N, C-alpha and C positions, 0 to 999 in steps of 0.2 A: 668676917664670915664665921658662922658656927660650924665646927667640924665634929663629926661623930667619932666616938672612941669605941674600941673593941668591936663587938658584934652588933653595932647599932646603925640605924639609918637616921639621917635628918630628912624630914619630909615637909611638904607644904600642902595645903588643901589644893586639890586639882581645880584650876580655874577654866571655865569655858567662856568662849566669846560667842555672842549672838549679835546679829545685825538686824536692826529694826527696818521696817519698810521704808523709812526715810533715810537709811544709810548710817545711822548712829550705831557704833559698836559698843555693846554693853558687856562688861566682864562680870561673871558671877561665879561663886564657888560651886554652883550646880549641885551635883549629888555629893552631900557631905560625907559619904562613905569612901569616896575616892581621894587619894593623895598622890603627889608626885615626888619621886626621889630626887633630892638635891645634893646629898653628900653620903658617902658610904664609908663606914668604919673599916679599919685595916684588918680586922679579924672576922669579917663576914665570910661564912663558908662558901656560899654560892651567891656572889654579888650580882645584884640587878643593875642594869645600865642606868646611868643618870638620865632623868627625865621619864623613867618608867612610871606608868600609872598603876597604882596598887590599891588593894583593899586591905585595911588594917583593923585590928581589934582595938577600938578606941578606948577600951578600959585599960590598955597597957601603954598608952601614949602619954608622954610628958610634954605639956605645952611650954614654949619658951618664946618670949617677945624680945626682939633685938632690933634696935633702931627703927621702931614703929613697924616692924615686919614680924608676922606671926610664923613661927616654925614649930615643929613637933619632933620629938625624939622617940623612936620606937626600937625595941629590941628585934633582932632578926626573927625570933619566934612569933612576934606580933604581926608579921606580914602574913595575911591569909591567902592572898592570891594576886596575880598579875593580870591586868587587862591588856589584851592584844587586839590591836585595830586591824 
């Protein structure tokens, strides 16, 4: 697993599931502006909960591929907002 250091988050693109009329579940990244928090660095000032849906400044994101899975690392200042359902 990839762990965030200092004031950084490890995030993934937010996936959405849609069910077709025939019952097939299709996963898509949906809105590419949204991400999901998967790990929180130990120096984040106001930590977001794991699984939080966030909007990030994609110019400040570092992509990392680990075991065929795409992750992104973003500094705490790169989080622009939190999506509340």
